[in-house]
C-alpha positions as CSV (number, residue, x, y, z in Angstrom):
1,X,31.9,9.6,-22.9
2,X,31.7,12.2,-20.2
3,X,30.9,15.3,-22.2
4,X,27.1,14.8,-22.0
5,X,27.1,14.6,-18.1
6,X,26.3,17.5,-15.9
7,X,29.0,18.6,-13.3
8,X,27.7,16.4,-10.5
9,X,27.2,13.3,-12.7
10,X,30.7,13.8,-14.2
11,X,32.2,13.9,-10.7
12,X,30.6,10.6,-10.0
13,X,31.9,9.1,-13.3
14,X,35.4,10.4,-12.7
15,X,35.7,9.2,-9.1
16,X,36.7,5.6,-10.0
17,X,38.1,4.5,-6.6
18,X,35.9,3.9,-3.6
19,X,34.3,4.4,-1.3
20,X,31.7,6.7,-3.0
21,X,28.2,7.7,-1.9
22,X,25.8,9.3,-4.4
23,X,22.8,10.9,-3.0
24,X,20.5,11.1,-6.0
25,X,17.2,12.9,-5.9
26,X,14.2,11.8,-8.0
27,X,14.8,12.3,-11.7
28,X,18.4,13.3,-11.4
29,X,19.9,10.7,-13.7
30,X,21.5,8.4,-11.2
31,X,21.5,5.3,-13.5
32,X,23.2,7.5,-16.2
33,X,25.8,8.6,-13.7
34,X,26.8,5.2,-12.4
35,X,26.7,3.4,-15.7
36,X,29.0,6.1,-17.1
37,X,31.3,5.6,-14.1
38,X,31.6,1.9,-14.8
39,X,32.1,2.4,-18.5
40,X,34.7,5.1,-17.9
41,X,36.5,2.8,-15.5
42,X,36.5,0.1,-18.1
43,X,37.6,2.4,-20.9
44,X,40.5,3.8,-18.9
45,X,41.7,0.3,-17.8
46,X,41.0,0.8,-14.1
47,X,38.3,-1.8,-14.2
48,X,38.3,-5.2,-15.9
49,X,34.7,-5.7,-17.0
50,X,34.4,-9.2,-15.4
51,X,35.6,-7.8,-12.1
52,X,32.7,-5.4,-11.6
53,X,29.5,-6.4,-9.9
54,X,26.6,-3.9,-10.2
55,X,23.7,-4.7,-7.9
56,X,20.1,-3.6,-8.1
57,X,16.8,-4.6,-6.6
58,X,14.7,-5.6,-9.6
59,X,15.4,-7.6,-12.7
60,X,14.0,-4.7,-14.7
61,X,16.5,-2.2,-13.2
62,X,19.4,-4.7,-13.6
63,X,18.4,-5.3,-17.3
64,X,18.3,-1.5,-17.9
65,X,21.8,-1.2,-16.4
66,X,23.1,-4.0,-18.7
67,X,21.6,-2.4,-21.8
68,X,23.2,1.0,-21.0
69,X,26.6,-0.6,-20.2
70,X,26.5,-2.5,-23.5
71,X,25.8,0.7,-25.4
72,X,28.7,2.4,-23.6
73,X,31.1,-0.3,-24.5
74,X,31.2,-2.3,-21.3
75,X,29.1,-5.5,-22.1
76,X,31.1,-7.8,-19.8
77,X,30.0,-6.2,-16.6
78,X,27.8,-8.3,-14.3
79,X,24.6,-6.3,-13.4
80,X,22.4,-8.5,-11.2
81,X,20.0,-8.4,-8.3
82,X,21.3,-9.5,-4.9
83,X,19.4,-12.7,-5.2
84,X,20.6,-13.5,-8.7
85,X,24.2,-12.9,-7.8
86,X,24.0,-15.0,-4.6
87,X,22.1,-17.8,-6.4
88,X,24.7,-17.9,-9.2
89,X,27.5,-18.4,-6.6
90,X,25.5,-21.0,-4.7
91,X,24.9,-23.1,-7.7
92,X,28.6,-23.2,-8.4
93,X,30.1,-23.6,-4.9
94,X,27.4,-25.5,-2.9
95,X,27.9,-28.9,-4.6
96,X,31.7,-28.6,-4.3
97,X,31.6,-27.7,-0.6
98,X,28.8,-29.9,0.6
99,X,29.0,-32.8,-1.9
100,X,25.3,-32.6,-2.6
101,X,22.9,-30.7,-4.7
102,X,21.6,-27.3,-3.7
103,X,18.2,-27.5,-2.1
104,X,15.3,-26.8,-4.5
105,X,14.4,-23.1,-4.7
106,X,10.6,-22.7,-4.0
107,X,8.7,-19.9,-5.7
108,X,6.1,-19.7,-3.0
109,X,6.1,-20.2,0.8
110,X,2.3,-20.6,1.0
111,X,2.1,-24.4,0.7
112,X,4.8,-25.0,3.3
113,X,3.4,-22.4,5.6
114,X,-0.1,-24.0,5.3
115,X,1.4,-27.3,6.5
116,X,3.4,-25.6,9.2
117,X,0.2,-23.8,10.4
118,X,-1.7,-27.2,10.5
119,X,1.1,-28.7,12.6
120,X,0.6,-25.8,15.0
121,X,-3.2,-26.3,14.9
122,X,-3.5,-22.8,13.5
123,X,-6.5,-22.1,11.3
124,X,-5.6,-19.8,8.4
125,X,-7.0,-18.5,5.2
126,X,-5.0,-17.5,2.1
127,X,-4.8,-13.9,3.1
128,X,-3.4,-14.8,6.6
129,X,-0.9,-17.2,5.0
130,X,0.3,-14.4,2.7
131,X,0.7,-12.1,5.6
132,X,2.6,-14.8,7.5
133,X,4.8,-15.2,4.4
134,X,5.6,-11.5,4.4
135,X,6.4,-11.5,8.1
136,X,8.7,-14.5,7.7
137,X,10.5,-12.7,4.9
138,X,10.9,-9.6,7.1
139,X,12.3,-11.6,9.9
140,X,14.8,-13.5,7.8
141,X,16.1,-10.4,5.9
142,X,16.3,-8.7,9.3
143,X,18.4,-11.5,10.8
144,X,15.5,-12.4,13.3
145,X,15.2,-16.0,14.3
146,X,12.0,-17.8,15.3
147,X,13.3,-17.9,18.9
148,X,13.9,-14.1,19.0
149,X,10.9,-13.1,16.9
150,X,8.2,-12.6,19.6
151,X,10.2,-10.2,21.7
152,X,11.4,-8.2,18.7
153,X,8.0,-8.1,17.1
154,X,6.5,-6.6,20.3
155,X,9.3,-4.0,20.7
156,X,8.8,-2.9,17.0
157,X,5.0,-3.0,17.0
158,X,4.7,-5.7,14.3
159,X,1.6,-7.7,14.0
160,X,0.1,-10.3,11.6
161,X,-3.7,-10.5,11.1
162,X,-4.4,-10.3,14.8
163,X,-2.2,-13.2,15.8
164,X,-0.1,-13.1,18.9
165,X,3.7,-12.8,18.3
166,X,4.2,-16.1,20.0
167,X,1.8,-17.8,17.6
168,X,3.7,-16.2,14.6
169,X,7.0,-17.3,16.1
170,X,5.8,-21.0,16.3
171,X,4.5,-20.9,12.8
172,X,7.8,-19.4,11.6
173,X,9.8,-22.1,13.4
174,X,7.5,-24.9,12.0
175,X,7.8,-23.5,8.5
176,X,11.6,-23.7,8.7
177,X,11.3,-27.4,9.8
178,X,8.9,-28.2,7.0
179,X,11.2,-26.5,4.5
180,X,14.2,-28.5,5.7
181,X,12.3,-31.8,5.7
182,X,11.3,-31.2,2.1
183,X,14.9,-30.3,1.0
184,X,13.9,-26.8,-0.2
185,X,15.0,-23.3,0.2
186,X,13.2,-19.9,-0.2
187,X,14.5,-16.6,-1.6
188,X,15.8,-15.4,1.7
189,X,17.7,-18.7,2.1
190,X,19.5,-17.8,-1.1
191,X,21.1,-14.8,0.7
192,X,21.5,-16.7,4.0
193,X,23.2,-19.7,2.4
194,X,25.3,-17.4,0.2
195,X,26.5,-15.4,3.3
196,X,27.1,-18.7,5.2
197,X,29.3,-20.1,2.5
198,X,31.5,-17.0,2.4
199,X,31.6,-16.7,6.2
200,X,32.4,-20.4,6.8
201,X,34.7,-21.2,3.9
202,X,37.7,-19.0,3.4
203,X,38.6,-20.7,0.1
204,X,35.2,-19.9,-1.3
205,X,35.4,-16.3,0.0
206,X,38.8,-15.8,-1.5
207,X,37.7,-17.0,-4.9
208,X,34.7,-14.8,-5.0
209,X,36.7,-11.8,-3.9
210,X,39.3,-12.5,-6.7
211,X,36.4,-12.5,-9.1
212,X,34.8,-9.3,-8.0
213,X,36.9,-6.3,-7.0
214,X,34.6,-3.3,-7.8
215,X,31.0,-3.0,-6.4
216,X,28.2,-0.6,-7.3
217,X,24.8,-0.8,-5.4
218,X,21.8,1.1,-6.7
219,X,18.8,2.0,-4.5
220,X,21.0,1.6,-1.4
221,X,18.3,3.0,0.8
222,X,16.4,-0.3,0.3
223,X,19.2,-2.6,1.5
224,X,18.2,-5.0,4.3
225,X,20.4,-6.1,7.1
226,X,20.9,-9.5,5.4
227,X,21.8,-7.9,2.1
228,X,24.2,-5.6,3.8
229,X,25.9,-8.5,5.6
230,X,26.3,-10.3,2.3
231,X,27.8,-7.2,0.7
232,X,30.3,-6.9,3.5
233,X,31.3,-10.6,2.9
234,X,31.8,-9.9,-0.8
235,X,33.9,-6.9,0.0
236,X,36.0,-8.7,2.5
237,X,37.3,-5.6,4.2
238,X,37.9,-3.7,1.0
239,X,36.3,-0.3,0.3
240,X,35.9,-0.3,-3.5
241,X,32.2,0.4,-3.2
242,X,30.0,3.0,-4.8
243,X,26.4,3.2,-3.4
244,X,23.6,5.2,-4.9
245,X,20.3,6.1,-3.3
246,X,17.8,8.7,-2.0
247,X,16.7,8.6,1.7
248,X,13.6,10.6,0.6
249,X,12.5,7.6,-1.4
250,X,12.7,5.1,1.5
251,X,9.3,3.4,1.3
252,X,10.0,-0.2,2.2
253,X,11.0,-0.1,5.8
254,X,8.1,-2.4,6.7
255,X,9.7,-5.1,4.5
256,X,13.1,-4.8,6.2
257,X,14.8,-1.9,4.2
258,X,17.1,0.2,6.4
259,X,18.1,3.6,5.1
260,X,20.7,4.1,7.9
261,X,23.2,2.2,5.8
262,X,23.0,5.0,3.2
263,X,22.7,7.9,5.6
264,X,25.6,6.7,7.8
265,X,27.9,5.6,4.9
266,X,30.4,8.4,5.5
267,X,30.6,7.5,9.2
268,X,31.6,4.0,8.3
269,X,33.9,5.2,5.6
270,X,35.3,8.6,6.7
271,X,37.4,8.9,3.6
272,X,34.4,8.4,1.3
273,X,33.6,10.9,-1.5
274,X,30.0,12.0,-1.3
275,X,28.2,13.6,-4.3
276,X,24.7,15.0,-4.5
277,X,22.7,14.8,-7.7
278,X,20.2,17.6,-7.5
279,X,19.4,18.6,-11.1
280,X,16.0,17.1,-11.9
281,X,15.5,16.4,-15.6
282,X,12.2,14.6,-15.4
283,X,9.6,17.0,-14.1
284,X,8.5,20.6,-14.6
285,X,9.6,23.3,-12.1
286,X,6.0,23.2,-10.8
287,X,6.2,19.5,-9.9
288,X,9.8,19.9,-8.5
289,X,8.8,22.9,-6.3
290,X,5.8,21.0,-4.9
291,X,7.9,17.9,-4.1
292,X,10.5,20.0,-2.3
293,X,7.8,21.8,-0.3
294,X,6.3,18.5,0.7
295,X,9.4,17.4,2.5
296,X,10.8,20.8,3.6
297,X,11.6,21.0,7.3
298,X,10.6,17.3,8.0
299,X,12.7,14.3,9.0
300,X,12.3,13.0,5.5
301,X,13.9,16.0,3.8
302,X,16.6,14.9,1.4
303,X,18.4,16.7,-1.4
304,X,16.7,19.9,-2.6
305,X,15.9,19.2,-6.3
306,X,16.7,21.9,-8.9
307,X,14.4,21.8,-12.0
308,X,16.1,21.8,-15.4
309,X,13.0,21.9,-17.6
310,X,11.0,24.9,-18.8
311,X,8.0,25.9,-16.8
312,X,4.8,23.8,-17.4
313,X,1.2,23.5,-16.2
314,X,0.2,24.4,-12.7
315,X,-0.4,21.5,-10.4
316,X,-4.1,20.8,-9.9
317,X,-5.4,20.2,-6.4
318,X,-8.9,19.0,-6.6
319,X,-11.4,18.4,-3.8
320,X,-14.4,16.3,-5.0
321,X,-17.7,16.0,-3.2
322,X,-17.5,12.2,-3.3
323,X,-15.4,9.3,-4.6
324,X,-17.5,8.8,-7.7
325,X,-17.2,12.5,-8.7
326,X,-13.4,12.3,-8.0
327,X,-13.0,9.3,-10.3
328,X,-15.2,10.9,-13.0
329,X,-13.1,14.1,-12.9
330,X,-9.9,12.1,-13.3
331,X,-11.3,10.0,-16.2
332,X,-12.6,13.2,-17.9
333,X,-9.2,14.8,-17.8
334,X,-7.6,11.6,-19.1
335,X,-10.0,11.5,-22.0
336,X,-9.3,15.1,-22.8
337,X,-5.5,14.6,-22.8
338,X,-5.9,11.5,-24.9
339,X,-8.0,13.5,-27.4
340,X,-5.3,16.1,-27.5
341,X,-2.6,13.5,-28.4
342,X,-1.2,12.1,-25.1
343,X,-1.0,8.3,-25.5
344,X,-2.9,6.4,-22.8
345,X,0.3,4.6,-21.8
346,X,1.9,7.9,-20.8
347,X,-0.8,8.5,-18.1
348,X,-1.2,6.9,-14.7
349,X,-3.6,7.0,-11.7
350,X,-1.7,6.3,-8.5
351,X,-3.5,5.1,-5.3
352,X,-2.5,4.3,-1.8
353,X,-4.2,0.8,-1.7
354,X,-5.4,-1.6,-4.4
355,X,-9.0,-1.5,-3.1
356,X,-9.3,2.2,-4.3
357,X,-9.0,1.1,-7.9
358,X,-12.6,0.0,-8.5
359,X,-14.0,3.5,-8.8
360,X,-11.4,4.5,-11.3
361,X,-11.8,1.2,-13.3
362,X,-15.5,2.0,-13.6
363,X,-15.0,5.6,-14.6
364,X,-12.4,4.8,-17.2
365,X,-14.4,1.8,-18.6
366,X,-17.5,4.0,-18.9
367,X,-15.6,6.3,-21.2
368,X,-14.1,3.5,-23.3
369,X,-10.6,4.3,-22.0
370,X,-8.3,1.2,-21.9
371,X,-6.4,0.7,-18.6
372,X,-4.2,-1.9,-16.9
373,X,-3.8,-2.5,-13.2
374,X,-0.2,-2.8,-12.3
375,X,1.0,-4.9,-9.4
376,X,-2.4,-6.4,-8.6
377,X,-5.4,-8.1,-10.2
378,X,-8.2,-6.0,-11.6
379,X,-10.9,-5.5,-8.9
380,X,-13.2,-8.1,-10.3
381,X,-10.4,-10.6,-10.8
382,X,-9.3,-10.6,-7.2
383,X,-10.0,-14.0,-5.6
384,X,-12.0,-12.6,-2.6
385,X,-14.2,-10.5,-4.9
386,X,-14.8,-13.5,-7.3
387,X,-15.7,-15.7,-4.3
388,X,-18.0,-13.0,-2.8
389,X,-19.9,-12.5,-6.1
390,X,-20.3,-16.2,-6.5
391,X,-21.9,-16.4,-3.0
392,X,-24.1,-13.3,-3.6
393,X,-25.3,-14.8,-6.9
394,X,-26.1,-18.1,-5.1
395,X,-28.1,-16.2,-2.5
396,X,-30.0,-14.3,-5.1
397,X,-30.9,-17.5,-7.0
398,X,-32.0,-19.3,-3.9
399,X,-34.3,-16.5,-2.8
400,X,-32.4,-16.1,0.5
401,X,-31.4,-12.6,-0.4
402,X,-34.8,-11.0,-0.2
403,X,-35.1,-7.6,1.4
404,X,-32.6,-4.6,1.3
405,X,-29.7,-5.3,-1.0
406,X,-27.0,-4.1,1.3
407,X,-28.4,-6.2,4.2
408,X,-28.3,-9.3,2.0
409,X,-24.8,-8.5,0.8
410,X,-23.6,-8.0,4.4
411,X,-25.2,-11.3,5.4
412,X,-23.5,-13.2,2.6
413,X,-20.1,-11.6,3.3
414,X,-20.4,-12.4,6.9
415,X,-20.1,-16.1,5.8
416,X,-16.6,-15.1,4.6
417,X,-15.8,-13.7,8.0
418,X,-16.3,-10.1,6.8
419,X,-17.3,-7.5,9.4
420,X,-17.7,-3.7,9.2
421,X,-14.8,-3.4,11.7
422,X,-11.5,-3.4,9.8
423,X,-8.7,-5.6,11.0
424,X,-5.7,-4.1,12.7
425,X,-2.4,-3.6,10.9
426,X,-1.7,-3.8,7.2
427,X,-1.1,-6.6,4.8
428,X,-3.2,-9.1,2.8
429,X,-5.8,-9.5,5.5
430,X,-6.4,-5.8,5.4
431,X,-6.3,-5.8,1.6
432,X,-8.9,-8.5,1.5
433,X,-11.1,-6.6,3.9
434,X,-10.8,-3.5,1.8
435,X,-11.9,-5.4,-1.3
436,X,-14.9,-6.9,0.4
437,X,-15.9,-3.6,1.9
438,X,-15.7,-2.0,-1.5
439,X,-18.4,-4.5,-2.6
440,X,-20.5,-3.4,0.4
441,X,-20.0,0.2,-0.6
442,X,-21.1,-0.6,-4.2
443,X,-24.3,-2.1,-2.8
444,X,-25.0,1.0,-0.8
445,X,-24.5,3.2,-4.0
446,X,-26.7,0.8,-6.0
447,X,-29.5,0.8,-3.5
448,X,-29.5,4.6,-3.3
449,X,-29.8,4.8,-7.1
450,X,-32.3,1.9,-7.4
451,X,-34.2,1.6,-4.0
452,X,-36.6,-1.0,-5.4
453,X,-34.0,-3.2,-7.0
454,X,-33.4,-6.8,-5.9
455,X,-30.2,-8.7,-5.0
456,X,-30.4,-10.3,-8.5
457,X,-30.4,-6.9,-10.0
458,X,-27.3,-6.0,-8.0
459,X,-25.6,-9.2,-9.3
460,X,-26.5,-8.2,-12.9
461,X,-24.9,-4.8,-12.2
462,X,-21.8,-6.4,-10.9
463,X,-21.6,-8.6,-14.0
464,X,-22.0,-5.5,-16.2
465,X,-19.2,-3.7,-14.4
466,X,-16.9,-6.7,-14.6
467,X,-17.6,-7.1,-18.3
468,X,-16.9,-3.5,-19.1
469,X,-13.7,-3.4,-17.2
470,X,-12.3,-6.5,-18.8
471,X,-11.9,-5.1,-22.3
472,X,-8.7,-6.0,-24.1
473,X,-5.8,-3.7,-23.2
474,X,-3.5,-2.1,-25.8
475,X,-2.3,1.5,-25.3
476,X,-3.6,1.7,-21.7
477,X,-3.7,4.0,-18.7
478,X,-1.8,2.6,-15.7
479,X,-3.7,2.1,-12.5
480,X,-1.2,1.3,-9.7
481,X,-0.5,1.6,-6.0
482,X,2.3,4.1,-5.3
483,X,4.6,1.3,-4.1
484,X,4.3,-0.5,-7.4
485,X,5.0,2.8,-9.3
486,X,8.4,3.3,-7.7
487,X,11.1,3.8,-10.4
488,X,8.5,4.6,-13.1
489,X,7.4,7.9,-14.7
490,X,4.5,9.2,-16.9
491,X,3.7,12.4,-18.7
492,X,0.5,12.9,-16.7
493,X,0.0,11.5,-13.2
494,X,-3.1,11.6,-11.1
495,X,-2.5,10.9,-7.4
496,X,-6.0,10.2,-6.2
497,X,-7.7,9.3,-3.0
498,X,-5.4,11.5,-0.9
499,X,-7.8,12.1,2.0
500,X,-7.0,12.0,5.6
501,X,-6.9,8.5,7.1
502,X,-5.7,7.2,3.7
503,X,-2.5,9.4,3.4
504,X,-1.1,8.7,5.9
505,X,-2.9,5.5,6.1
506,X,-4.8,4.9,9.3
507,X,-2.6,2.0,10.4
508,X,0.5,4.3,10.4
509,X,0.7,5.3,14.1
510,X,4.4,5.7,15.1
511,X,6.2,8.9,13.9
512,X,8.5,6.8,11.7
513,X,5.6,5.1,10.0
514,X,3.9,8.5,9.4
515,X,7.1,9.8,7.8
516,X,7.3,6.8,5.5
517,X,3.8,7.7,4.3
518,X,5.0,11.3,3.6
519,X,7.9,9.9,1.5
520,X,5.4,7.7,-0.3
521,X,3.4,10.7,-1.4
522,X,6.7,12.3,-2.5
523,X,7.5,9.3,-4.7
524,X,4.0,9.5,-6.2
525,X,4.3,13.2,-7.1
526,X,7.8,12.9,-8.6
527,X,6.6,10.3,-11.1
528,X,5.0,13.1,-13.1
529,X,6.8,14.6,-16.1
530,X,4.4,17.3,-17.4
531,X,1.2,17.3,-15.5
532,X,0.3,16.4,-11.9
533,X,-3.1,16.3,-10.3
534,X,-3.7,15.5,-6.6
535,X,-7.2,14.8,-5.6
536,X,-9.4,13.6,-2.7
537,X,-13.1,13.3,-1.9
538,X,-14.7,14.7,1.2
539,X,-17.4,11.9,1.2
540,X,-17.2,8.3,0.2
541,X,-20.6,8.1,-1.7
542,X,-22.8,10.7,-3.5
543,X,-24.9,12.5,-1.0
544,X,-22.8,11.3,1.9
545,X,-21.6,13.4,4.8
546,X,-18.6,15.4,3.6
547,X,-16.4,15.2,6.7
548,X,-13.1,14.1,5.2
549,X,-10.3,16.5,4.6
550,X,-7.3,16.4,2.4
551,X,-4.2,14.6,3.5
552,X,-2.5,16.7,6.2
553,X,0.7,16.3,4.2
554,X,-0.8,18.6,1.6
555,X,-1.4,21.5,4.0
556,X,1.7,23.5,2.9
557,X,0.8,23.0,-0.7
558,X,-2.8,24.1,-0.4
559,X,-2.3,27.5,1.1
560,X,-3.5,30.1,-1.4
561,X,-4.9,27.6,-3.9
562,X,-8.1,29.2,-5.2
563,X,-11.2,27.5,-4.0
564,X,-9.5,24.8,-1.9
565,X,-8.6,27.1,1.0
566,X,-12.2,28.3,1.3
567,X,-13.5,24.7,1.1
568,X,-11.1,23.7,3.9
569,X,-12.2,26.6,6.1
570,X,-15.9,25.8,5.7
571,X,-15.4,22.1,6.5
572,X,-13.3,23.0,9.5
573,X,-16.2,25.2,10.7
574,X,-18.6,22.2,10.3
575,X,-16.2,19.9,12.1
576,X,-15.9,22.3,15.0
577,X,-19.7,22.4,15.2
578,X,-19.8,18.6,15.2
579,X,-17.5,18.6,18.2
580,X,-20.1,20.3,20.4
581,X,-22.8,18.6,22.6
582,X,-26.0,18.2,20.7
583,X,-27.9,18.8,23.9
584,X,-26.2,21.9,25.5
585,X,-23.8,23.1,22.8
586,X,-20.7,22.9,25.0
587,X,-17.4,21.5,23.5
588,X,-16.9,17.8,23.7
589,X,-13.6,16.7,25.3
590,X,-13.4,12.9,25.8
591,X,-13.6,10.2,23.1
592,X,-16.7,8.8,24.7
593,X,-18.4,12.2,24.6
594,X,-17.5,12.6,20.9
595,X,-18.8,9.1,20.2
596,X,-22.2,9.8,21.8
597,X,-22.4,13.4,20.6
598,X,-23.2,14.8,24.1
599,X,-21.5,15.8,27.4
600,X,-21.1,13.1,30.0
601,X,-23.3,15.0,32.4
602,X,-26.0,15.9,29.9
603,X,-29.1,13.7,29.8
604,X,-29.6,11.8,26.5
605,X,-32.3,12.7,24.2
606,X,-33.1,9.0,23.8
607,X,-34.2,6.4,26.3
608,X,-30.9,4.9,27.3
609,X,-32.5,2.0,29.2
610,X,-34.5,1.1,26.1
611,X,-31.4,1.4,23.9
612,X,-29.6,-1.2,26.1
613,X,-32.6,-3.6,26.0
614,X,-32.6,-3.2,22.2
615,X,-28.9,-4.1,22.1
616,X,-29.5,-7.1,24.4
617,X,-32.3,-8.3,22.1
618,X,-30.2,-7.8,19.0
619,X,-27.4,-9.9,20.4
620,X,-29.7,-12.7,21.3
621,X,-31.4,-12.6,17.9
622,X,-28.0,-12.5,16.1
623,X,-26.9,-15.6,18.0
624,X,-30.1,-17.3,17.2
625,X,-29.8,-16.4,13.4
626,X,-26.0,-17.0,13.3
627,X,-25.4,-13.6,11.7
628,X,-23.3,-10.6,12.9
629,X,-25.3,-8.2,15.1
630,X,-24.9,-5.3,12.6
631,X,-26.8,-7.3,10.0
632,X,-29.9,-7.0,12.2
633,X,-29.6,-3.3,13.1
634,X,-26.7,-0.9,13.6
635,X,-26.2,1.0,16.9
636,X,-27.2,4.2,15.1
637,X,-30.6,2.7,14.1
638,X,-31.2,1.4,17.6
639,X,-30.4,4.8,19.0
640,X,-33.0,6.4,16.7
641,X,-35.6,3.8,17.8
642,X,-34.9,4.6,21.4
643,X,-35.1,8.3,20.7
644,X,-38.4,8.3,18.8
645,X,-40.1,5.3,20.5
646,X,-42.4,4.4,17.5
647,X,-45.8,3.1,18.5
648,X,-46.7,1.3,15.3
649,X,-45.3,0.0,12.0
650,X,-45.7,3.3,10.3
651,X,-43.5,5.0,12.9
652,X,-40.9,2.2,12.8
653,X,-40.8,2.3,9.0
654,X,-39.9,6.0,9.2
655,X,-36.7,5.2,11.2
656,X,-33.5,5.3,9.0
657,X,-32.1,1.8,8.6
658,X,-35.5,0.0,9.0
659,X,-36.5,-1.3,5.5
660,X,-39.4,-3.5,4.5
661,X,-37.5,-6.7,5.0
662,X,-36.3,-5.8,8.5
663,X,-39.8,-4.5,9.4
664,X,-41.2,-7.9,8.5
665,X,-38.5,-9.9,10.3
666,X,-38.1,-7.9,13.5
667,X,-40.9,-5.3,13.6
668,X,-43.2,-7.1,16.1
669,X,-40.3,-7.8,18.5
670,X,-39.0,-4.3,18.4
671,X,-42.4,-2.7,18.8
672,X,-43.0,-5.0,21.8
673,X,-39.8,-3.8,23.4
674,X,-40.7,-0.2,22.8
675,X,-44.2,-0.7,24.1
676,X,-42.9,-2.4,27.3
677,X,-40.5,0.5,27.9
678,X,-43.3,3.0,27.4
679,X,-45.6,1.3,29.9
680,X,-42.7,1.1,32.3
């Protein structure tokens, strides 16, 4: 049983008595090590199979563990998730202790949260409700009550869709009341009720502890305070515990995971045996070296992986001029690999957020490459996208969408509450904004390619895209966010969209949040077995200003890469030039100076008084028309008008951002304002 294990794996398998901590790097065979440990303990008579409880975080991982144990001759071992183990105990003990049935387990919080929000006179949409549900889950697994939520949320910098912490706390408390009134419980209650039974009833605790004497916990870096408390109650002061994890793969802190339990395990158990699994069997030496370099010398550095496979292909770092070109290059390489014999199912495109997938869905579909989006709906299946297209189609049919396509799309999306300014924080509200903004971006690209097209033509193009991307899926390329790719692996992995402000994501501000983003990139890179490509685009759309650089995390990996280093130097030169006053050429220092592009003491090249009058007029007109101000004109367009002071329609038409529709709607009013300023 132990002959096929490497020395470190064998040490794990032979250390049958706890406490044991296994620090297992990516691709080092941790599941192999712990299942052989359990099977070895059963085979030697140290463990009775029914007295072992192996805990994981997903049903897939628990199922894999059960299959391996069955193959190793230990089929009686319980391998479950925390929730599954706690629920099994609750269903047995709850009726006996409380003389009533266990509350009904709800699969979704949204309905009860909606009722709770109405009781608090809080207007919410589905995206906000989902963010509230996530925050309630975080609070409960972190042992945070409604009464203490507001203070803790402020101290930890947590926010929900722009709601004040006190508002979230009231919604949280109201949700708990609604749930109790309906005789229901949620998934976090399963753990809370399970822990409560053990803490309050010694007879129940004693029976559970007689049942389970040996504990193994996989992915221990993802344990929450509530799960850790439940585990302590199961142990009941004993130390027959083996934990396995990798601090370098901690990517769920925002959801309540606390890697300190893994890092500080030997402080809690000074007699613990600690083993490091460092031999990586998954990836080529090139991938392993890059992953090690990414974390080297940082707070996220974990075990240094040692590659065991022969050398393979060099890692490709690709800087594209725009996102369309980036997606095309990825799809072309996937098509080539597939033609050379790599199954589509053994390739993946990994992204930071779901909204990035549309470009790649389009590129793959255009080449007839089947794909599946993991962990989210395909772009055109997302509820907000479907609703937006329905509204845009209605506007096109009614004739209300005359004029520039992008203006019409923005006007329609404003009815859904969409603005060009992204919401703060992360979560479903941000995801919804990203999806709707992707539609705006599509309209910009469409208008550039077909400047004379109508809104109806744009709707037809959206229908074409949706139809092409909804082909039946068989052997398919995986499109996934990095979070949903955790624990998986593919022969060829394309980590795409890795530009600054996306990796780390712009909402990551605190040092701990930035480090979690670095670990997220590490997880993405270590999913690759044979081939790894990391790419980014310096501009969003074709012909756009190329002012985006690669993720700063990639800096130690890009030094010396042919072509990329020169591109970075040239872009840095352009960026330095952009940080100088357009009037006098001196460096700009303050945020306000950089925003206006000139020194604070330099006179503007445009009529500032006219610019302010134009802004006042725009605000009044936006209020009158019940549309966002940017739908009329952007600040950049107003600044150009104030700079050139056009005297007639021809001059106004030459201003960027003034199309035929806007000229018809607003031309006379704008020219009157300009004429008044000129006379003054």
